[in-house]
C-alpha positions in Angstrom: -9.6 6.9 9.7 -7.8 8.3 6.7 -6.4 5.7 4.3 -3.1 5.6 2.3 -2.7 3.9 -1.1 0.6 2.0 -1.1 2.6 0.0 -3.5 2.0 -3.7 -2.8 5.7 -4.5 -2.9 6.2 -2.1 0.0 3.1 -3.6 1.8 4.7 -7.1 1.7 3.2 -10.5 1.7 2.9 -12.2 -1.7 5.8 -11.1 -4.0 4.7 -8.9 -6.9 7.9 -7.4 -8.2 9.2 -8.3 -11.7 12.0 -10.3 -10.0 9.7 -12.2 -7.6 11.4 -10.5 -4.6 9.9 -8.3 -1.9 10.8 -4.7 -0.9 8.6 -4.8 2.2 8.8 -1.5 4.2 9.5 -2.2 7.9 9.8 1.2 9.4 7.9 1.8 12.7 5.6 4.4 11.1 4.7 2.2 8.1 4.2 -0.9 10.4 1.8 1.1 12.6 -0.3 2.2 9.6 -0.4 -1.4 8.4 -1.5 -2.7 11.8 -4.2 0.0 11.9 -5.6 -1.2 8.6 -4.9 2.2 7.1 -3.0 0.9 4.0 -4.7 0.1 0.6 -2.1 -2.0 -1.3 -2.0 -1.8 -5.1 0.2 -3.3 -7.8 -0.5 -1.7 -11.2 1.5 -4.4 -13.0 -0.5 -7.3 -11.4 -3.7 -5.3 -11.9 -2.7 -5.1 -15.6 -2.4 -8.8 -15.9 1.4 -9.2 -15.8 2.9 -12.3 -14.2 5.5 -12.7 -11.4 8.3 -13.0 -12.2 8.4 -11.1 -15.5 10.8 -9.2 -17.6 11.7 -5.9 -16.1 10.4 -2.8 -17.9 11.3 0.9 -18.1 9.5 4.0 -19.2 10.5 5.3 -22.6 8.5 8.5 -23.0 4.8 7.6 -23.0 5.5 3.9 -23.6 6.6 1.1 -21.2 8.9 -1.4 -22.8 10.1 -4.6 -21.2 13.8 -5.6 -21.4 12.8 -8.3 -23.9 11.5 -5.6 -26.2 7.8 -6.2 -25.6 5.6 -3.1 -25.4 3.7 -3.5 -22.1 2.1 0.0 -22.0 -1.5 -1.3 -22.3 -1.0 -3.6 -19.2 0.6 -0.8 -17.2 -2.2 1.6 -18.2 -4.9 -0.8 -17.2 -3.2 -1.3 -13.8 -2.7 2.4 -13.3 -6.4 3.1 -14.0 -7.3 0.5 -11.4 -5.0 2.1 -8.9 -6.7 5.5 -9.5 -10.1 3.8 -9.1 -9.2 2.3 -5.8 -7.7 5.6 -4.6 -11.0 7.2 -5.3 -13.2 4.4 -3.9 -11.1 4.3 -0.6 -10.9 8.2 -0.5 -7.2 8.0 0.3 -5.5 11.0 1.7 -2.3 10.2 -0.3 -0.2 7.5 -1.9 3.2 6.0 -0.9 4.6 4.4 -4.0 7.9 2.5 -4.8 10.5 4.8 -6.1 12.3 4.0 -9.5 9.4 1.9 -10.8 7.9 2.5 -14.2 4.5 2.4 -12.5 5.1 3.8 -9.1 8.2 6.0 -9.2 7.3 9.4 -7.9 10.4 11.5 -8.6 13.0 9.2 -10.2 12.7 6.4 -12.7 15.2 4.5 -14.9 15.9 6.3 -18.2 14.6 3.5 -20.5 18.0 2.3 -21.7 18.3 -0.6 -19.2 21.7 0.8 -18.2 20.9 1.5 -14.6 20.8 5.2 -15.1 18.1 7.2 -13.1 16.4 10.3 -14.3 13.9 12.7 -12.9 10.5 11.4 -13.8 7.4 9.5 -12.6 5.8 6.1 -13.3 2.6 5.8 -15.2 0.4 5.0 -12.2 1.9 8.0 -10.3 1.2 10.2 -13.3 -2.5 9.2 -13.4 -2.8 9.4 -9.6 -1.5 12.9 -9.6 -3.8 13.9 -12.5 -6.7 12.6 -10.4 -5.6 14.9 -7.5 -3.8 12.3 -5.3 -0.7 13.5 -3.5 2.0 11.0 -4.1 5.1 10.3 -2.0 7.9 7.7 -2.1 8.9 5.3 0.6 11.6 7.8 1.6 9.1 10.4 2.5 7.1 8.7 5.3 7.7 11.6 7.8 6.0 13.9 5.3 3.1 11.5 5.0 2.9 11.2 8.7 2.7 15.1 9.0 0.0 15.2 6.4 -2.0 12.5 8.1 -1.6 14.1 11.6 -2.7 17.4 10.3 -5.8 16.0 8.5 -6.8 13.9 11.5 -6.4 16.7 14.1 -9.0 18.8 12.3 
C-alpha cells in the first residue's frame, strides 16, 4: 500500500494550528485513505518545537517571521527536515499539504505583511519536500492525488 504524507491539521485529532483550531479534511476520498492507514501525518511547526497556540507566522523570503516579530526560521527548518525524513522513511508516493501555510502551502502563501494578501509561493516544508523529489499537492487537489495513486497501484 502506497502512503501519503499529509499535514496533521488536515488529518485531524489533536489541534496543531497556530490558533489551536482544526482544519480536518472530511472528504470521502481523504476519509477512505485515513481508514486504510495510508496517511502519514506531519506538522513541521510542532516537529520544530513550537507550541499550540502560538503567534501566526508568514514567510518573508527565506525567513519565517511570527506576527510578534520573532524569527522562527530555525524551528520551521527543523520541522521541515523532519517531514522530509518521514517522507523518505515511509516511501510516500506524494504529500497533501495545507495551502497558505508558511510550512505547508504548495502554491499560495501569505505575502509576509500580515495583511491577508496571498501570493504565489510555497512553504518551507513544501520547498524541502520538492527538493527531495516528493510530489506535493494541496487539499484542493485530492482528485489528482487519487489519480496518481490509482495509476501507481494498478501497475
